[in-house]
C-alpha positions in Angstrom: 94.2 129.1 138.4 92.0 130.3 141.3 90.2 132.7 138.9 89.4 129.8 136.5 88.2 127.7 139.4 86.0 130.5 140.7 84.6 131.1 137.2 83.5 127.5 136.9 82.0 127.5 140.3 79.9 130.5 139.5 79.0 129.5 135.9 78.8 125.7 136.0 75.0 125.7 135.7 75.2 128.0 132.6 77.8 125.7 131.0 75.6 122.7 131.7 72.6 124.4 130.1 74.7 125.3 127.0 76.0 121.7 126.7 72.4 120.4 127.0 71.2 122.8 124.3 74.1 121.7 122.0 73.1 118.0 122.5 69.4 118.9 121.8 70.4 120.8 118.7 72.5 118.0 117.4 69.7 115.5 118.1 67.2 117.8 116.3 69.4 118.1 113.3 69.8 114.3 113.1 66.0 113.8 113.4 65.4 116.4 110.7 67.9 114.8 108.4 66.2 111.4 108.9 62.8 113.1 108.3 64.0 114.6 105.0 65.6 111.3 104.0 62.3 109.5 104.7 60.4 112.1 102.7 62.7 111.4 99.7 62.3 107.7 100.0 58.5 107.9 100.3 58.3 110.2 97.3 60.9 108.4 95.0 61.1 104.8 95.9 58.8 102.2 94.2 56.2 104.8 93.6 53.0 104.2 91.6 51.2 101.0 90.7 51.4 98.6 87.8 49.4 99.4 84.7 46.5 97.2 83.7 48.6 95.7 80.9 51.4 94.8 83.3 49.0 93.2 85.8 48.0 90.8 83.0 51.5 90.0 81.9 53.7 87.0 82.5 57.1 88.6 83.4 59.7 89.1 86.1 59.1 91.1 89.2 62.2 92.0 91.2 61.6 92.5 94.9 63.7 94.6 97.3 64.0 93.9 101.0 66.2 95.3 103.7 66.2 94.0 107.3 64.4 90.8 108.2 63.7 90.9 111.9 62.6 88.3 114.5 60.7 90.2 117.1 61.0 87.2 119.4 64.8 87.8 119.5 65.8 90.3 122.1 68.6 91.7 119.9 66.3 92.5 117.0 63.5 93.9 119.2 66.1 96.0 121.2 67.7 97.4 118.0 64.3 98.6 116.7 63.3 100.1 120.0 66.5 102.1 120.2 66.5 103.5 116.6 64.7 106.7 115.6 65.3 105.9 111.9 61.8 105.6 110.3 63.3 103.6 107.4 64.6 101.0 109.8 61.0 100.5 111.1 59.1 100.8 107.9 61.3 98.5 105.9 62.0 95.9 108.6 60.3 92.8 107.5 59.3 90.4 110.2 60.6 86.9 109.4 57.2 85.3 109.8 55.8 87.8 107.2 58.7 87.0 104.8 57.8 83.3 105.2 54.2 84.0 104.4 55.1 86.0 101.3 57.5 83.3 100.0 54.9 80.6 100.6 52.2 82.7 99.0 54.3 83.2 95.8 55.0 79.4 95.6 51.4 78.5 96.3 50.4 80.6 93.3 53.0 79.0 91.1 55.3 82.0 90.9 58.8 80.8 90.2 61.5 82.4 92.3 64.7 82.5 90.2 68.3 83.9 90.5 69.2 87.2 88.8 71.3 85.3 86.3 68.3 83.2 85.2 66.2 86.4 84.9 68.8 88.0 82.6 69.0 84.9 80.5 65.2 84.9 80.0 65.3 88.6 79.1 68.0 88.0 76.5 66.2 85.0 75.0 63.4 87.4 74.0 60.7 84.7 74.0 57.2 84.9 75.5 57.2 83.7 79.1 54.8 80.9 80.2 55.0 81.8 83.9 55.4 84.6 86.4 58.8 85.0 88.0 60.2 86.8 91.0 63.8 87.7 91.9 64.6 88.4 95.6 67.1 91.1 96.5 68.3 92.5 99.8 69.8 96.0 100.1 72.4 97.3 102.7 72.6 93.9 104.4 72.8 94.0 108.2 73.3 91.0 110.5 69.7 89.9 110.2 70.5 88.5 106.8 72.7 85.9 108.4 70.6 85.3 111.5 67.0 85.4 110.0 66.7 85.7 106.2 69.3 83.1 105.2 68.2 80.3 107.4 64.5 80.8 106.4 65.3 80.9 102.6 67.3 77.7 103.0 64.5 76.0 104.9 61.9 77.0 102.3 63.8 75.2 99.5 67.2 77.0 99.1 65.5 80.0 97.6 67.9 82.1 95.4 68.5 85.7 96.2 71.0 88.6 95.7 72.5 90.9 98.4 73.6 94.4 97.5 76.2 95.7 100.0 77.8 99.0 100.7 81.4 97.8 100.9 82.6 100.5 103.4 79.8 99.6 105.8 80.5 95.9 106.5 80.7 95.2 110.2 79.9 98.8 111.1 77.2 99.9 113.7 74.8 102.5 112.5 71.6 103.9 114.1 70.5 100.8 115.9 71.8 98.1 113.6 75.0 96.4 112.7 75.9 95.6 109.1 77.0 92.1 108.2 80.7 91.4 108.5 82.7 89.9 105.7 82.9 86.6 107.7 79.1 86.5 107.8 78.7 87.4 104.1 81.1 84.6 103.1 79.2 82.1 105.2 75.9 83.2 103.6 77.4 83.0 100.1 78.9 79.6 100.7 76.0 78.0 102.6 73.0 79.3 100.6 71.8 80.1 97.1 73.0 83.7 97.3 74.9 86.0 95.0 76.5 89.4 95.8 76.1 92.8 94.2 77.4 96.4 94.6 75.5 99.1 96.4 78.5 101.6 96.2 81.5 101.7 98.5 80.7 105.0 100.2 78.0 106.9 98.2 74.8 105.8 99.9 73.6 109.1 101.3 71.7 112.3 100.4 73.0 115.8 99.8 70.2 118.4 100.1 67.6 115.7 100.1 68.9 114.3 96.8 71.0 111.1 96.2 74.7 112.0 95.9 74.8 109.9 92.7 72.3 112.3 91.1 74.8 115.1 91.0 76.6 115.2 87.6 79.7 116.8 89.3 80.2 113.5 91.2 80.8 111.4 88.1 84.6 110.9 88.6 84.1 110.3 92.2 81.5 107.7 91.4 83.9 105.9 89.1 86.5 105.7 91.8 84.0 104.6 94.3 82.7 101.8 92.0 86.2 100.6 91.2 87.1 100.5 94.9 83.9 98.5 95.8 84.7 95.9 93.2 88.3 95.6 94.4 87.0 95.1 98.0 84.5 92.5 97.0 87.2 90.6 95.0 89.5 90.7 98.0 87.0 89.3 100.4 84.9 87.1 98.2 87.4 86.0 95.5 85.6 87.5 92.4 83.9 90.7 91.2 80.2 91.0 90.7 78.2 92.0 87.6 75.3 93.5 89.6 74.9 97.1 90.8 71.9 98.6 92.7 71.6 102.4 92.8 71.2 103.8 96.4 67.7 105.2 96.5 67.2 103.7 93.1 68.7 106.7 91.2 71.8 107.7 89.2 72.6 109.7 86.1 72.6 108.4 82.5 76.4 108.9 82.4 76.9 106.7 85.4 74.5 104.2 83.8 76.5 104.1 80.6 79.7 103.6 82.5 78.3 100.7 84.4 76.9 99.0 81.3 80.2 99.5 79.5 81.8 97.6 82.3 79.4 94.7 82.0 77.1 95.6 84.8 73.4 94.8 85.1 71.9 97.7 87.2 68.8 98.0 89.3 66.6 100.9 90.2 63.7 101.2 92.7 60.8 101.8 90.3 57.8 99.5 90.1 57.6 97.5 86.9 57.3 94.1 85.3 60.3 93.0 83.3 59.4 91.2 80.1 61.6 89.5 77.4 63.5 91.9 75.3 63.8 94.5 78.0 66.6 96.9 77.3 69.4 95.9 79.7 71.2 99.1 79.0 68.6 100.6 81.4 68.2 99.7 85.1 65.9 96.8 85.9 62.9 98.0 88.0 62.6 96.8 91.6 59.7 97.0 94.0 60.5 97.9 97.6 58.5 95.5 99.7 56.3 96.9 102.5 52.6 96.3 103.4 51.5 98.8 100.8 53.5 97.4 97.8 52.7 93.8 98.8 48.9 94.4 98.7 48.7 97.0 95.8 51.5 95.8 93.5 52.9 92.3 94.2 49.8 90.4 95.4 47.6 92.0 92.8 50.0 91.0 90.0 50.2 87.4 91.4 46.5 87.1 91.7 45.7 88.5 88.2 45.5 85.9 85.4 48.0 86.5 82.6 46.7 87.0 79.0 50.1 86.7 77.2 
């Protein structure tokens, strides 16, 4: 015992240095992982612009938001300050900016509709007389309940769909806390919101590639999807017909499975949906940030339709 004590007395500073190096290494690995993930998102998500034809089309544009923050609230400001997740910063929408965007759409006679109405318009396969927008929110942390939901109700009970990772509800992660089931039920019961699946536990990258993109994960994907639907039914009272791919990507085999189970799916590619769109394929969605708002969304809204 005395030898052990003497060893620690002589070597404590080396032990301390080793522990510090381990902490630095872990932190570095985490930051590098976040960097790779951000690279993938920047490269794959909502890339490109609308074609000239799409700019002049009446159609349906599906928008994708994440966090809606109120920088005047200490909790929101503190969470952003603590997080080193670039995505959390880049795709955090200030609530006043969301208000501006909604009011801009309404001012320019863009009709904001639920997903179910959009699907009905697609299936009717008739020319559209207006431009339509569908609002969706991915991942869904507590800011949905505190910031987004009250604003959308105040602006006219605006319809929207939330895509949740069912294993994440109520969990803290990298500076944010995901909405609890209690909060989600309150949102669904008190506003014009619907719920969708964003997997149960398959929202991550493997070697800088979405786990759903690996063909070997097909059987695991089926089990994950079935579990997510069971969890939603347990907490909400019914299943959902809507599925959004994490990072906007999956395989054709997964897509066929979801369609065979009555699901409407969503990617993260830019595009205007027009009547007659093939619902066997994912509906495109545009991730909303300053770039996509100015170069895609606003440009489409401001361009006169020729159809």
